[in-house]
N, C-alpha and C positions, 0 to 999 in steps of 0.2 A: 275429839272425834275419833272413832276407831277405824284404823286403816287395815284392810285385810288384803294382803299382797299374795296372790295366786301364783302357781307354778305351771299349771296346765289346764287343760279344760275340764278335767275331773274335779280339780279343786273349785274351779267356777260353779260346777254343778253343786257341789256341796255346800258352798257359801250362799247361793241363791235359795236352796231348799231350807237352810237354816234360818234365812231371813224371812221366808214365808212362813215358817213354823212359829217364829217370834213376832211375826207382823212388823219387821224392821225393813223400811224401804232403803235402798242402797243407791249412793252416788257413784256412778260407774265412770272411771278416768283411766286415761292412759298416762300422759305426762301432765295433764291438767292445763294445757295451753288455751283451751276454749271454755274454761269454767265460768268466766264472766259473761258468756252469751246466754241468755235465758234468764228464768226467774231463779231465786234462792230455792233450793230443793229442801224438802220436808224430811230431812234425814240427819243422822248424826254418825253413819257408817259409810265408809268409802271402800269401793271394790276397785282394787289397783291392778291394772292389766300389764304394767310396764315390764313385768319380767317375761312376758309372752312376746319376745321380740326377735324370734328367729325367722330367717328365710327358709321356709320349707323347701321349695324347689323354685329354680329359675332356669327356663328353657328359652334362651334367646332365639334360636331358630324357630321356635314354636310361637313366640311372641306372647308368652305367658309367664306369669310369676305368681306363686302362692307363698303368702306371708302371714305370721301370726300378727294379731291385731295391735300388739303393743310395739312392733317394729318401728323405730324412729323414721319419720318421713324422709328427712334430709339424707339419712344413710341410704335408705332405699333408692332415692333419686340419684345419688352418687354411684350406687351399683349399676343401675340401668343405663346411666349416662356413660359409664366406661364402655358399654357395648353399644353406644351410639343410639340408644333408644330413650323413650320418654312415655309418661302419661300423657296422652294427646288432649285431655281436658284442662291441663295446666292447674293442678290444685293449688289453691291459694294459701300462702303463709300468713297467718293472722298475727304473728308475734309483733311485727312493727305497728301494726293498727291498735292492737290491744295491749301493747307496752309489756308483753311477757318475756321472760328471759329463756323460757324453754321452747323448743320447737314441737310440732304436733307428731302424732303417730298415724299409721295406716288406718286403724280403726276410727280414730277421730276424723280423719279425711273423709271416709265413707260416711260416718254418722251425721257430719255437717253437710257435706255435699256441695262444698263451695267451689264452683269451677272458675277458671280464668277466662281471659279474652278469647280463646279458641273455642269456647262453648258454643258460639253460633255455628261452627261448621262441624266439630268433632262430638257435640253432645256433653252431657255432665257425667259425673262419677258413676251414676247408676247404669249408664250406658256402657261402661267399661268393667263393671262388675260381673264376672261369670258365675261365680260361686261362693258359698260362705258356709262356715261351720258356726254354729251359735247355741247359746242355751237359753231358752225361754223363760218366761216368769212362772211357768210351772216346775222349773228346776230340771227340765229335760233337754238333753242335747239333740239337735237336729241338724240336718245338712239340706241345702238347697243349691241348685244349679250344678255346674260341673266344671271341668278343665278344658272344654272346648267352646268355641264361639257359638256354634250351632249344637244345642243339646235339647232333648225332650225329656224333662223330668217333671212334669206335672206343672203345678203353679210355679211361677217365676217369683218366689218369695223373696229372694235376695234384693230385687228392686226395690220392695217396701223397706228394706233396712236402710237403703241410701237416703239420707236426709231425715231420719227418724229421731236423731238426737238421742239415741241410746234408750229409748221408750219402749221399744218392742222387744228387744232380746240383747244378750252379752254376746257380741261377736268375738270369737277366739281365733279365727282363721279366715282369710278371704283369698280368692284368685281373681287375679286382675288381668286384662288386657294391656300389653305395652305396644308401642308403635315405634318404627324407625324415626329418627329425627331428620328432618328436612336437610338437604344437601346446602341449601342456601335460604337466606331470609333478607327480604328487601322491605323497607318501610318508606312509604311517601308521606311527607308532612306538608300541610297547608297552614298557613299562619294568619292570625288575625280574623277568622270568621266568628260571627255571632253564633248562638246556639242553633237558631232556626236555620241558617244558611249551612252550619256544619252538619246538621241532621240530614239535610237534603243531599249533601255531599256523600256522607256515609251510606245512604240509601242507594244513591246512584251506583256507588263502588260495589256494594253488596248485590245489586241487581244486575251487575255486568257479568259477562262470560270469564272474567279474569280470576276467579277462585280466590277472592279475598278471605284470608283467615282470621282477621281482627280488624275492627274498627271502633276507634275511641276518640272522645273529644275532651280537652281540658279548656274551660272556658276562661275569659280574662278574669283575673283574680287579684283582689286587693291584699290577700293574705299570703299568696305563693311568691315569696320573694326569691327563695332558692330550694329547689326540691331534689333530693338524691335521685340520680337516674336521668335527670334532664340535662345536667351540664350546661353547655352553651347552645343547646338546641332551641330554646325559647328565651326571649328577653324576660325581664322582671315581671311577672304576672300576665305575660302574653298569652293569648288564645293559641292552641295547638291541636290540630285535627290530624289523626294518625291513621294510615291504612296499610296493613301488613299482607305481603305475599310470601308463600314458601313453596319449596319444591327444588327440582334439580336447577343448577345455576343458570343454564341457558334458558329454561322456561320462566323462572323468577325474573330474570332481567328483561326478557321479552314482554312479559305481562305487566312489569312495572312501567315500561315505556308505553304500552297501550293504555294503561290506566292513567297515566299522566295526561295524555291526550284528552281522554274522556273527562278528566277533571278540570281541564283548562279553563272552562268558564267560572270556576270557583277560585282561580288564582294559579300562580305558578308554585308547582309542588317541587320540593327538595327531596333528595333521596339519601338515606343512610342504610347501611348494609351490616349483616351479620352481628358481631359482637355487639356494636353500638345499638342496633335495633333490638337485640334481646334483652339488653339493660333497660331499654326504654319500656318494654312491654312487662318486664318484671315490676316496674315502677307503677304501671296501671293495674296489674294483677294484684299486687299488694297493698294498693290504695296509699302509696308512701306519701302524697301530699297531704293526707290527714293522719300521719303517723303520730302515735302517742308522744314521741319525743319532739314534735314539731310545734308550730306556732298554733294549731288548732287542736293539740293533744288533749285539751280538757273539755272539748266540745263533744256532745253525743253524735254519733254517726249512724245513719239509717242506710239500709240496703233496699233499694226499690226496684221491683221488676214490673215492666209495663210494656204495651205494644211499642216497638221500636220507633215508629213513626210519630208517636205521641211524645216521645222522651223529652224533646226540647221544650215543649210546652209545659209539661209537668215541671221540669228542673228549673225552668226560667221563672215561673210563677212562685215555686218554692223559695228559691233564692231571694226573689224581691220581697216576698211577704215576710221572711224571717230574718234577712240579713246574713244568710249562710252562703255556703260555697258547695258547688256540686261537680262531680265529675261523671263522665258519660262512657259507658263500655257497651259492647255488644251492639254496636250500631245505634245506640239510643235506648236499647231495651233494658239496660241496667244501669241505674243512677245510684251513685254514692253521694250522700248529702251530709256534709258536716253543718250542724246548726247551732247557734249560740246557746249557751246553758239555759235551761229553764226546767222548772219542777216537773212538766210532763213532756219534756223533750220536743215539745211542738207536735206531739202525737196527734191531736185532732186534725190539724192543718194537713200533715203528712198522710194520714189515713184517708181523709176526705179527697185529696187530689188522687191518691192511688185508686180508691174505689170508683171514682168518676170514670176512671179510663180502663177499668177491669183488671187493674194490678194488684200488687201486694207488697207490703213493707215490713221489714224486720230491723229491730232495733238492735244493731251489732255491738255498739259500744255506748255504755252509760253507766253511771254510778249506781250502786245497788239501791240507794234510796229512791232514786229515779225509776228503776226497774219494778219497784214495789208498786208505783203508781200507773204504770203504762203497761198495756199487753206488748211484750216482746215481740211475739210472733203475731202475724196478721189473724184477726178473728175470722173464723170460717162462717159461712152460711150455715142455717140450722140443719139443712139436710146433709151437707158435707160433713159438719161437725158430728152429726150422729153416726154417720158411715165410718168416719175416722175413729170414733170411740168404740165402735164394734170391732174394728180391726184391731185396736190396741187391746181391748179386753180378751180377744182370742189369743193373744200372744202372753198377756200379763194380767190376769183377771183380778189380782190383789193390789195392782199398781205399785209393785215392788221396785221396778226399775226406773231410775231417775224421776221419781215422783214430783210433780210440780214445776218441772223445767219449762214445760211448753204453755202452761196457763196459769194465770194468777189464781183462779179459784181453787186449783188443786193445791197450790202452794199454801193458801190461806187455810 
């Protein structure tokens, strides 16, 4: 496979134009940490953006950072952490789940759009993307958005790039909002709740005036003997419901006390603080109970988004029908499901359950032969699919960029 390593945006233009002329689709990568998500692409040429790794500008006082797309995510997180700042949407590190040795890049973070537990309060990656420079499938550079939170620059095209998995354009530079890290973090833990009761507890907490920033539930599990990040917080396979509060120390402590009183009907809540709490939420963010190195490492993993109040019904039924294991995040609105190996990864059951509730499901981890037989990304309704195709064709009429990643038909 030919690898084309570019040095700047001009190189990207030239590579894309040559690909158009030769009708040669391109596989766009940063570090390649998420290449196993999606369908195998119909190409033998790789556009490598890893050399576009500079921090163009960082203005901590203005809460803005501009980076080239190939900048390593871990390095950027360390940079802004040194200024006591963060990406509020908590970008997921997919390396443990996918079993990759490399970390992701800023471009991959935006292209995948996988947000962590704070998504329910802070929004997703697209909500923090202020602007971007990119090269379209026409081989032309374009700029969208700007470097201020409120800007008027016509259509907000940069929002389309988030979650597009590299099918609309090749991002070369992005500008993102950063936010101050909270002074304190408190997490309340409820033990032993079944999925339905835990869903009610999370709903009550999120509907309270106490500004809960994350709500997750680990059900009773026969597979979770020991999970990195849990330590002694839960007994072997014990159900654990988690509710996070953040802010200045006095406020977080007061709200934690008030929330504990509100949740008293669900059981006695214990409290963990700061560093221990942060480790726990990293465990949820990166889905460490289903890590590739763990007991369920060979099982396919689905990411299911549904109405939060319906999460327990979907997750419980799916686990019972398949013999799998689930984790609830976003108050029940995000379900991670590790299901026993099967040729179709239990796709029909997963999609039927998600469709019945108006949700959608993505097959995040599975062997390539399984992904050839299953739609990795949730099939869209005909009208939405037609609109999506019109949008894609307006950026990349010859399907040069990541051809076949999102749909089996294109790959075939």
